[in-house]
C-alpha positions as CSV (number, residue, x, y, z in Angstrom):
1,M,-195.9,-123.2,-58.7
2,R,-194.6,-124.2,-62.1
3,T,-196.9,-125.2,-65.0
4,V,-196.2,-127.4,-68.0
5,R,-198.4,-127.1,-71.0
6,L,-198.3,-129.1,-74.2
7,Q,-200.9,-129.2,-77.0
8,V,-200.5,-131.5,-80.0
9,R,-202.5,-132.4,-83.1
10,F,-202.6,-135.9,-84.5
11,P,-204.5,-137.8,-87.2
12,A,-207.5,-139.5,-85.7
13,D,-211.1,-139.8,-86.9
14,D,-212.7,-140.3,-83.6
15,P,-212.1,-137.9,-80.7
16,M,-214.0,-140.2,-78.3
17,A,-211.7,-143.1,-79.2
18,A,-208.6,-140.8,-78.8
19,F,-209.9,-139.7,-75.4
20,H,-210.4,-143.3,-74.2
21,A,-206.9,-144.2,-75.4
22,I,-205.4,-141.3,-73.3
23,A,-207.6,-142.1,-70.3
24,D,-206.0,-145.6,-70.2
25,F,-203.3,-144.5,-67.8
26,A,-202.4,-148.2,-67.1
27,A,-201.0,-148.4,-70.7
28,F,-198.5,-145.5,-70.1
29,P,-195.6,-147.6,-68.9
30,A,-195.6,-149.4,-72.2
31,L,-195.6,-146.1,-74.1
32,A,-193.1,-144.0,-72.1
33,D,-189.8,-145.2,-70.8
34,D,-189.9,-142.8,-67.8
35,V,-193.1,-144.3,-66.5
36,R,-192.3,-147.3,-64.4
37,A,-195.8,-148.2,-63.2
38,V,-199.3,-146.9,-63.1
39,E,-201.9,-148.8,-61.1
40,V,-205.4,-147.5,-61.9
41,H,-208.1,-148.2,-59.3
42,P,-211.6,-148.2,-60.8
43,A,-214.1,-145.7,-59.5
44,P,-216.3,-147.1,-56.8
45,V,-219.5,-146.2,-58.8
46,P,-219.8,-145.1,-62.4
47,G,-219.1,-141.4,-62.8
48,A,-217.2,-141.1,-59.5
49,P,-213.5,-140.2,-59.5
50,R,-211.0,-143.0,-59.8
51,D,-207.6,-143.0,-58.3
52,S,-204.2,-144.3,-59.5
53,D,-200.7,-144.9,-58.1
54,W,-197.8,-143.6,-60.2
55,T,-194.1,-144.4,-60.2
56,V,-191.9,-142.3,-62.6
57,N,-188.2,-142.0,-63.2
58,F,-186.7,-138.8,-61.7
59,R,-183.0,-138.1,-61.9
60,R,-181.4,-141.1,-60.3
61,G,-184.5,-142.0,-58.3
62,L,-188.2,-142.3,-58.5
63,L,-191.2,-140.0,-58.1
64,R,-194.3,-141.6,-56.5
65,W,-197.8,-140.3,-56.0
66,N,-201.4,-141.2,-55.8
67,E,-203.9,-139.0,-57.7
68,W,-207.6,-138.6,-58.0
69,E,-208.9,-138.5,-61.6
70,S,-212.2,-137.2,-62.8
71,V,-212.8,-138.8,-66.2
72,D,-215.5,-136.9,-68.1
73,A,-216.1,-138.6,-71.4
74,A,-218.9,-136.2,-72.4
75,R,-216.5,-133.3,-72.2
76,L,-213.5,-135.3,-73.4
77,R,-211.6,-134.1,-70.3
78,I,-209.7,-135.7,-67.5
79,E,-208.8,-133.6,-64.4
80,F,-206.3,-134.9,-61.9
81,E,-205.0,-133.9,-58.5
82,Q,-202.4,-135.6,-56.3
83,A,-203.9,-137.0,-53.1
84,D,-200.6,-138.2,-51.6
85,G,-197.0,-138.3,-52.8
86,D,-193.7,-136.6,-53.5
87,F,-195.1,-133.3,-54.8
88,A,-196.4,-130.7,-52.3
89,D,-198.9,-129.9,-55.1
90,F,-199.6,-131.6,-58.4
91,H,-202.8,-131.1,-60.5
92,G,-203.9,-130.6,-64.0
93,H,-205.9,-131.9,-66.9
94,W,-206.1,-133.5,-70.3
95,Q,-208.5,-132.2,-72.9
96,V,-209.2,-133.8,-76.3
97,T,-210.9,-131.8,-79.1
98,A,-211.9,-132.5,-82.7
99,T,-210.0,-130.5,-85.3
100,D,-210.0,-130.3,-89.1
101,G,-208.2,-133.4,-90.2
102,G,-207.9,-135.0,-86.8
103,C,-207.8,-134.3,-83.1
104,S,-206.0,-132.1,-80.6
105,A,-204.9,-133.1,-77.1
106,R,-203.9,-130.5,-74.5
107,F,-202.1,-131.5,-71.3
108,E,-201.5,-129.0,-68.5
109,A,-200.0,-129.7,-65.1
110,G,-199.1,-127.4,-62.2
111,Y,-196.6,-128.7,-59.7
112,D,-194.6,-127.7,-56.7
113,F,-192.2,-129.8,-54.6
114,G,-192.6,-127.5,-51.6
115,I,-188.8,-127.1,-51.3
116,E,-188.1,-123.6,-52.4
117,S,-184.3,-123.9,-52.0
118,L,-184.2,-126.7,-54.5
119,A,-186.8,-125.4,-56.9
120,G,-184.1,-124.2,-59.3
121,L,-182.7,-127.7,-59.6
122,M,-185.8,-129.9,-59.3
123,D,-188.4,-127.9,-61.3
124,P,-186.6,-128.0,-64.7
125,I,-185.9,-131.7,-64.3
126,A,-189.6,-132.4,-63.5
127,E,-190.6,-130.2,-66.5
128,R,-188.4,-132.2,-68.9
129,V,-189.7,-135.6,-67.5
130,I,-193.3,-134.6,-67.7
131,T,-193.0,-133.2,-71.2
132,R,-191.1,-136.3,-72.4
133,V,-193.7,-138.6,-70.9
134,V,-196.6,-136.7,-72.5
135,R,-194.9,-136.7,-75.9
136,S,-194.0,-140.3,-75.7
137,V,-197.5,-141.4,-74.7
138,L,-199.1,-139.4,-77.5
139,T,-196.6,-140.5,-80.1
140,G,-197.1,-144.1,-78.9
141,L,-200.8,-143.9,-79.2
142,F,-201.3,-141.8,-82.4
143,G,-198.0,-142.0,-84.4
144,D,-197.1,-138.7,-85.9
145,I,-198.0,-135.8,-83.6
146,T,-197.5,-132.1,-84.3
147,V,-196.7,-129.8,-81.3
148,V,-199.0,-126.8,-81.6
149,D,-198.2,-125.2,-78.2
150,G,-195.8,-125.9,-75.5
151,G,-193.2,-128.2,-74.2
152,G,-192.2,-125.2,-72.2
153,S,-192.8,-124.0,-68.7
154,H,-194.9,-121.2,-67.4
155,L,-194.0,-119.5,-64.2
156,D,-195.1,-116.0,-63.2
157,I,-194.2,-114.8,-66.6
158,V,-194.7,-117.0,-69.6
159,R,-191.4,-118.3,-71.0
160,T,-191.1,-120.6,-74.0
161,A,-188.5,-123.3,-73.7
162,L,-189.2,-125.8,-76.4
163,G,-187.5,-129.0,-75.8
């Protein structure tokens, strides 16, 4: 299992508005070139998890998955987990917090393709794509962002690989 973590700060007066902008996953294709499509299916009842279908560029092909998302506006947190798709396991969260002079957004995702023999090839590519998507989305939404932590991968031992 590999984990990607990225935390950024950005100028924003309203953490709730920032949270709702991030939670609008359907807008991601317009913000990140690697995201081909996101179709968000509304929750069947307010407060229940929603699900969404994702298509993202990966090497010379595409990654596809469906994920469940728990959108908790009171906690400014979104938790997600793949229900079906190209990963053997994909889960994580977004967390928005107020900071002095703005807001902070933290993204964390754990993933595993389930193909141990190809992990050395596929995992670093997935890490770069995920990090690039998150940075593109946050820059598209909030303009200037400052990376506070991350862009690197975390395996059994924490390694920093800013990129």
